[in-house]
VEXMIFI-641286 format. One record per residue: x, y, z of N, C-alpha, C in turn; chain. Coordinates in nm, 2 decimals. Atoms other than C-alpha are relative to their C-alpha. Example, Ala and Ser with C-alpha at 12.3 -4.5 7.8 and 13.67 -1.06 7.14 Angstrom:
BEGIN
ATOM    n.c1    n.c2    n.c3   ca.c1   ca.c2   ca.c3    c.c1    c.c2    c.c3  ch
ATOM    0.09   -0.12    0.00    1.23   -0.45    0.78    0.09    0.12    0.00   A
ATOM   -0.09   -0.11    0.00    1.37   -0.11    0.71   -0.08    0.11    0.08   A
This chain:
BEGIN
ATOM    n.c1    n.c2    n.c3   ca.c1   ca.c2   ca.c3    c.c1    c.c2    c.c3  ch
ATOM    0.01    0.05    0.13   19.74   -0.82    6.20    0.02    0.11   -0.11   A
ATOM    0.00   -0.11    0.09   19.70   -0.49    6.02    0.15    0.05   -0.01   A
ATOM   -0.14   -0.04   -0.01   20.06   -0.39    6.13    0.08   -0.09   -0.09   A
ATOM   -0.08    0.10    0.08   20.20   -0.71    5.97   -0.02    0.02   -0.15   A
ATOM    0.03   -0.03    0.15   20.02   -0.64    5.64    0.06    0.13   -0.05   A
ATOM   -0.07   -0.13    0.04   20.15   -0.28    5.64    0.15   -0.02   -0.02   A
ATOM   -0.14    0.03    0.01   20.50   -0.41    5.70    0.03   -0.08   -0.13   A
ATOM   -0.02    0.08    0.12   20.47   -0.67    5.42   -0.02    0.09   -0.12   A
ATOM    0.02   -0.10    0.11   20.33   -0.40    5.19    0.12    0.09   -0.03   A
ATOM   -0.12   -0.09    0.01   20.62   -0.17    5.26    0.12   -0.08   -0.06   A
ATOM   -0.11    0.08    0.05   20.87   -0.46    5.20   -0.02   -0.03   -0.15   A
ATOM    0.03    0.03    0.14   20.70   -0.55    4.87    0.03    0.13   -0.09   A
ATOM   -0.03   -0.13    0.08   20.72   -0.18    4.75    0.15    0.02   -0.01   A
ATOM   -0.15   -0.02    0.00   21.09   -0.16    4.85    0.07   -0.10   -0.09   A
ATOM   -0.05    0.11    0.09   21.17   -0.49    4.67   -0.02    0.04   -0.14   A
ATOM    0.03   -0.05    0.14   21.00   -0.35    4.36    0.09    0.11   -0.04   A
ATOM   -0.09   -0.11    0.03   21.20   -0.03    4.37    0.14   -0.05   -0.02   A
ATOM   -0.13    0.05    0.01   21.52   -0.21    4.43    0.02   -0.09   -0.13   A
ATOM   -0.01    0.08    0.12   21.45   -0.46    4.15    0.01    0.08   -0.13   A
ATOM    0.00   -0.09    0.12   21.37   -0.18    3.90    0.14    0.07   -0.01   A
ATOM   -0.13   -0.06    0.00   21.70   -0.01    4.00    0.11   -0.09   -0.05   A
ATOM   -0.10    0.10    0.04   21.90   -0.33    3.95   -0.01   -0.02   -0.15   A
ATOM    0.02    0.02    0.14   21.75   -0.39    3.61    0.04    0.12   -0.08   A
ATOM   -0.05   -0.11    0.07   21.82   -0.04    3.50    0.15    0.01    0.00   A
ATOM   -0.15    0.01   -0.01   22.18   -0.07    3.62    0.06   -0.10   -0.09   A
ATOM   -0.05    0.11    0.09   22.22   -0.39    3.43   -0.01    0.04   -0.14   A
ATOM    0.01   -0.05    0.14   22.09   -0.23    3.11    0.10    0.10   -0.03   A
ATOM   -0.11   -0.10    0.02   22.33    0.06    3.16    0.14   -0.07   -0.02   A
ATOM   -0.13    0.07    0.01   22.62   -0.18    3.21    0.01   -0.07   -0.13   A
ATOM   -0.01    0.07    0.14   22.53   -0.38    2.89    0.03    0.11   -0.11   A
ATOM   -0.02   -0.11    0.10   22.51   -0.05    2.69    0.15    0.05    0.01   A
ATOM   -0.14   -0.04   -0.01   22.85    0.06    2.83    0.10   -0.11   -0.05   A
ATOM   -0.08    0.10    0.05   23.00   -0.28    2.75    0.00    0.00   -0.15   A
ATOM    0.01   -0.01    0.15   22.87   -0.24    2.39    0.08    0.12   -0.05   A
ATOM   -0.07   -0.12    0.04   23.01    0.11    2.37    0.15   -0.02    0.00   A
ATOM   -0.14    0.03   -0.01   23.35   -0.02    2.48    0.04   -0.09   -0.11   A
ATOM   -0.03    0.08    0.12   23.33   -0.29    2.21    0.01    0.08   -0.12   A
ATOM    0.00   -0.09    0.12   23.25   -0.02    1.95    0.13    0.08    0.00   A
ATOM   -0.13   -0.07   -0.01   23.55    0.18    2.08    0.12   -0.08   -0.04   A
ATOM   -0.11    0.09    0.04   23.78   -0.12    2.04    0.00   -0.03   -0.15   A
ATOM    0.01    0.03    0.15   23.65   -0.20    1.69    0.05    0.13   -0.08   A
ATOM   -0.05   -0.13    0.07   23.70    0.17    1.59    0.15    0.01    0.01   A
ATOM   -0.15    0.00   -0.02   24.05    0.16    1.74    0.07   -0.10   -0.09   A
ATOM   -0.06    0.10    0.09   24.12   -0.16    1.55    0.01    0.04   -0.14   A
ATOM    0.01   -0.05    0.14   24.01   -0.01    1.22    0.10    0.11   -0.02   A
ATOM   -0.09   -0.11    0.01   24.22    0.30    1.29    0.15   -0.05    0.00   A
ATOM   -0.14    0.07    0.00   24.53    0.08    1.38    0.03   -0.07   -0.13   A
ATOM   -0.02    0.07    0.13   24.48   -0.12    1.06    0.04    0.11   -0.10   A
ATOM   -0.03   -0.11    0.10   24.48    0.21    0.86    0.15    0.05    0.03   A
ATOM   -0.14   -0.05   -0.03   24.80    0.32    1.04    0.11   -0.09   -0.05   A
ATOM   -0.10    0.10    0.05   24.98    0.00    0.94   -0.01   -0.02   -0.15   A
ATOM    0.02    0.02    0.14   24.85    0.00    0.58   -0.01    0.13   -0.08   A
ATOM   -0.01   -0.12    0.08   24.95    0.33    0.43   -0.12    0.10    0.03   A
ATOM    0.11   -0.09   -0.04   24.67    0.52    0.62   -0.13   -0.04   -0.07   A
ATOM    0.12    0.04    0.07   24.40    0.32    0.44   -0.08   -0.10    0.08   A
ATOM    0.09    0.10   -0.06   24.10    0.14    0.58    0.00   -0.13   -0.08   A
ATOM    0.00    0.13    0.07   24.07   -0.23    0.49   -0.11    0.01   -0.11   A
ATOM    0.09    0.01    0.11   23.90   -0.32    0.17   -0.03   -0.15   -0.01   A
ATOM    0.02    0.15    0.00   23.75   -0.67    0.24   -0.04   -0.06   -0.13   A
ATOM    0.03    0.05    0.13   23.62   -0.71   -0.11    0.12   -0.04   -0.08   A
ATOM   -0.13    0.03    0.07   23.97   -0.69   -0.25    0.08   -0.11    0.07   A
ATOM   -0.07    0.10   -0.08   24.11   -0.90    0.03   -0.07   -0.14    0.00   A
ATOM    0.08    0.12    0.00   23.84   -1.16    0.00   -0.02   -0.07    0.14   A
ATOM    0.02    0.05   -0.14   23.80   -1.19    0.38   -0.10    0.10    0.07   A
ATOM    0.09   -0.09   -0.07   23.56   -1.05    0.63    0.08    0.12    0.07   A
ATOM   -0.07   -0.12   -0.06   23.64   -0.71    0.78    0.05   -0.04    0.14   A
ATOM   -0.04    0.05   -0.14   23.65   -0.88    1.13    0.13   -0.07   -0.01   A
ATOM   -0.13    0.08    0.02   23.93   -1.11    1.00    0.12    0.09   -0.02   A
ATOM   -0.11   -0.09    0.03   24.13   -0.81    0.88    0.05    0.06    0.13   A
ATOM   -0.03   -0.07   -0.13   24.13   -0.68    1.24    0.06   -0.10    0.10   A
ATOM   -0.04    0.10   -0.10   24.24   -1.01    1.40    0.13    0.03    0.08   A
ATOM   -0.12   -0.03   -0.08   24.59   -0.90    1.49   -0.01    0.11    0.09   A
ATOM    0.02   -0.11   -0.09   24.46   -0.59    1.65   -0.11   -0.03    0.11   A
ATOM    0.11    0.04   -0.09   24.15   -0.75    1.82    0.00   -0.15    0.01   A
ATOM    0.00    0.15    0.00   24.24   -1.11    1.90   -0.11   -0.06    0.07   A
ATOM    0.12    0.05   -0.07   23.95   -1.15    2.14   -0.12    0.02   -0.08   A
ATOM    0.11    0.00    0.08   23.66   -1.24    1.92   -0.13    0.05    0.07   A
ATOM    0.12   -0.05   -0.08   23.41   -1.14    2.20   -0.02    0.15   -0.02   A
ATOM    0.01   -0.14    0.02   23.48   -0.78    2.12   -0.10    0.03   -0.11   A
ATOM    0.10   -0.02    0.11   23.25   -0.83    1.81   -0.14   -0.04    0.04   A
ATOM    0.14    0.04   -0.05   22.95   -0.93    2.03   -0.05    0.09    0.10   A
ATOM    0.07   -0.08   -0.10   22.71   -0.70    2.20   -0.08   -0.10    0.09   A
ATOM    0.07    0.09   -0.09   22.57   -0.87    2.51   -0.15   -0.01   -0.02   A
ATOM    0.15    0.01    0.02   22.21   -0.79    2.41   -0.04   -0.04   -0.14   A
ATOM    0.03    0.05    0.14   22.24   -0.91    2.05   -0.04   -0.14    0.00   A
ATOM    0.05    0.14    0.01   22.03   -1.22    2.02   -0.04   -0.04   -0.14   A
ATOM    0.04    0.01    0.14   21.98   -1.18    1.65    0.11   -0.02   -0.10   A
ATOM   -0.10    0.00    0.10   22.28   -1.10    1.44    0.12   -0.08    0.03   A
ATOM   -0.12    0.07   -0.03   22.58   -1.23    1.62   -0.01   -0.15    0.00   A
ATOM    0.01    0.15    0.01   22.45   -1.59    1.66    0.00   -0.05   -0.15   A
ATOM    0.01    0.04    0.14   22.40   -1.60    1.28    0.13    0.04   -0.07   A
ATOM   -0.12   -0.05    0.08   22.71   -1.40    1.16    0.13    0.00    0.08   A
ATOM   -0.12   -0.01   -0.08   22.95   -1.40    1.46    0.04    0.14    0.04   A
ATOM   -0.04   -0.14   -0.04   22.95   -1.02    1.49   -0.13    0.08    0.02   A
ATOM    0.11   -0.09   -0.02   22.70   -0.77    1.63    0.02    0.14   -0.07   A
ATOM   -0.04   -0.13    0.05   22.87   -0.48    1.46    0.02    0.00   -0.15   A
ATOM   -0.03   -0.02    0.14   22.93   -0.34    1.11    0.09    0.12   -0.01   A
ATOM   -0.08   -0.12    0.02   23.15   -0.07    0.97   -0.04    0.06   -0.13   A
ATOM    0.04   -0.08    0.11   23.12    0.19    0.70    0.06   -0.05   -0.13   A
ATOM   -0.03    0.06    0.13   23.18   -0.05    0.40   -0.14   -0.01   -0.07   A
ATOM    0.14   -0.01    0.06   22.86    0.06    0.22   -0.02   -0.06   -0.13   A
ATOM    0.01    0.05    0.14   22.94   -0.08   -0.12   -0.02    0.10   -0.10   A
ATOM    0.02   -0.11    0.09   22.88    0.26   -0.27    0.13    0.08    0.00   A
ATOM   -0.13   -0.07    0.01   23.21    0.43   -0.39   -0.01    0.14    0.06   A
ATOM    0.02   -0.14   -0.05   23.06    0.77   -0.28    0.00    0.00    0.15   A
ATOM    0.02    0.00   -0.15   22.99    0.67    0.08    0.09   -0.10    0.08   A
ATOM   -0.08    0.10   -0.08   23.22    0.38    0.17    0.13    0.05    0.05   A
ATOM   -0.14   -0.03   -0.05   23.54    0.40    0.37    0.09   -0.11   -0.04   A
ATOM   -0.09    0.11    0.04   23.67    0.07    0.23    0.11    0.04   -0.09   A
ATOM   -0.11   -0.04    0.08   24.01    0.14    0.09    0.04    0.14    0.00   A
ATOM   -0.02   -0.15    0.00   23.99    0.51    0.16    0.11    0.04    0.10   A
ATOM   -0.11   -0.05   -0.09   24.27    0.71    0.33   -0.07    0.07    0.12   A
ATOM    0.05   -0.06   -0.12   24.20    0.80    0.69    0.02    0.15    0.01   A
ATOM   -0.03   -0.14    0.00   24.36    1.13    0.63   -0.08    0.09   -0.10   A
ATOM    0.07   -0.08    0.10   24.13    1.23    0.34   -0.15    0.00    0.02   A
ATOM    0.14    0.01   -0.02   23.79    1.18    0.50   -0.03    0.08    0.13   A
ATOM    0.04   -0.07   -0.12   23.60    1.39    0.76    0.01   -0.09    0.13   A
ATOM   -0.02    0.08   -0.13   23.68    1.28    1.12   -0.13   -0.03    0.08   A
ATOM    0.13    0.02   -0.07   23.32    1.31    1.24   -0.09   -0.11   -0.05   A
ATOM    0.09    0.10    0.06   23.18    1.04    1.02    0.00   -0.13    0.08   A
ATOM    0.01    0.13   -0.06   23.06    0.71    1.16    0.09   -0.10   -0.06   A
ATOM   -0.09    0.10    0.05   23.32    0.44    1.13   -0.06   -0.14    0.02   A
ATOM    0.06    0.13   -0.04   23.16    0.14    1.32   -0.13    0.02    0.07   A
ATOM    0.13   -0.02   -0.07   22.82    0.08    1.45   -0.06   -0.14    0.03   A
ATOM    0.08    0.12   -0.03   22.58   -0.18    1.59   -0.07   -0.04   -0.13   A
ATOM    0.06    0.04    0.12   22.43   -0.39    1.31   -0.15    0.03   -0.01   A
ATOM    0.14   -0.03   -0.01   22.07   -0.32    1.43   -0.02    0.10    0.11   A
ATOM    0.03   -0.09   -0.11   21.92   -0.04    1.63   -0.09   -0.07    0.10   A
ATOM    0.10    0.04   -0.10   21.72   -0.09    1.95    0.04   -0.10    0.10   A
ATOM   -0.04    0.10   -0.10   21.93   -0.33    2.15    0.01    0.06    0.14   A
ATOM   -0.02   -0.07   -0.13   21.98   -0.07    2.43   -0.11    0.10    0.03   A
ATOM    0.12   -0.09   -0.01   21.71    0.19    2.37   -0.07    0.00   -0.13   A
ATOM    0.07    0.00    0.13   21.44    0.21    2.11    0.05    0.10   -0.10   A
ATOM   -0.04   -0.08    0.11   21.55    0.35    1.78    0.14    0.07    0.02   A
ATOM   -0.13   -0.06   -0.02   21.90    0.42    1.91    0.10   -0.11   -0.04   A
ATOM   -0.11    0.09    0.04   22.23    0.26    1.79    0.13    0.06    0.05   A
ATOM   -0.13   -0.04   -0.05   22.58    0.28    1.94    0.09    0.01   -0.12   A
ATOM   -0.09   -0.02    0.11   22.84    0.41    1.70    0.14    0.05    0.04   A
ATOM   -0.13   -0.05   -0.02   23.21    0.49    1.68    0.04    0.08   -0.12   A
ATOM   -0.03   -0.09    0.11   23.34    0.78    1.47    0.15   -0.01   -0.03   A
ATOM   -0.13    0.01    0.05   23.66    0.81    1.28    0.10    0.07    0.10   A
ATOM   -0.09   -0.07   -0.09   23.80    1.05    1.54    0.02   -0.08    0.13   A
ATOM   -0.02    0.08   -0.12   23.77    0.77    1.80   -0.11    0.02    0.11   A
ATOM    0.10   -0.02   -0.10   23.47    0.90    1.99   -0.11   -0.10   -0.02   A
ATOM    0.11    0.09    0.01   23.17    0.68    2.06   -0.12    0.06    0.07   A
ATOM    0.12   -0.05   -0.05   22.81    0.76    2.13   -0.12   -0.08   -0.04   A
ATOM    0.13    0.06    0.04   22.45    0.65    2.10   -0.08    0.11   -0.08   A
ATOM    0.07   -0.10    0.08   22.26    0.82    1.82   -0.13   -0.07   -0.05   A
ATOM    0.13    0.05    0.05   21.91    0.79    1.66    0.03   -0.08   -0.13   A
ATOM   -0.02    0.08    0.12   21.87    0.53    1.38    0.00    0.08   -0.13   A
ATOM    0.01   -0.09    0.12   21.77    0.80    1.13    0.13    0.08   -0.02   A
ATOM   -0.13   -0.07    0.00   22.08    1.00    1.22    0.11   -0.08   -0.06   A
ATOM   -0.10    0.09    0.05   22.29    0.70    1.14   -0.02   -0.02   -0.15   A
ATOM    0.03    0.02    0.14   22.12    0.65    0.80    0.05    0.12   -0.08   A
ATOM   -0.04   -0.13    0.07   22.18    1.02    0.71    0.16    0.00   -0.01   A
ATOM   -0.15    0.00   -0.01   22.55    0.98    0.82    0.05   -0.10   -0.11   A
ATOM   -0.05    0.10    0.09   22.60    0.66    0.61   -0.03    0.04   -0.14   A
ATOM    0.03   -0.05    0.14   22.45    0.84    0.30    0.08    0.12   -0.03   A
ATOM   -0.08   -0.12    0.03   22.69    1.13    0.34    0.12   -0.04   -0.09   A
ATOM   -0.12    0.04    0.08   22.95    1.12    0.06    0.13    0.02    0.07   A
ATOM   -0.13    0.00   -0.06   23.30    1.05    0.16    0.10    0.05   -0.11   A
ATOM   -0.10   -0.05    0.10   23.56    1.26   -0.03    0.14   -0.04    0.04   A
ATOM   -0.14    0.04   -0.02   23.91    1.15   -0.07    0.04   -0.13   -0.07   A
ATOM   -0.05    0.12    0.08   24.12    0.88   -0.24   -0.01   -0.12    0.09   A
């Protein structure tokens, strides 16, 4: 009887370890899926600029959402949804935002891609913490993607953008 209890105890421990590993793998897969979406959004914004005299979209002038300006470059609307976003996308249709800050000093809306620093954040998750606490996935003008701290994102978005 003791031997059976020991075997059952070992099986329970192994199942617990396997379940934890599976959940961690799932979380990593969701984060990678989101990073891929951010990369596609960043690429779409860069492609838009390439087709429009090297300028990023200016949704306020176009009177359409920024996501709509990218429709010909990103026809699959699912690219705008993070799999872990249960807050923003259901209400707005997009889990992401881009550097259209509304402030002429910090916005990229209507700016030339050639006149701004390449390391600035171009696109980001709308809210931090979907994948890791106080972290947000971002895409930079140079096309790179990464996960950064929410305060680092705030500092980046407040950095003045120089150029026409």
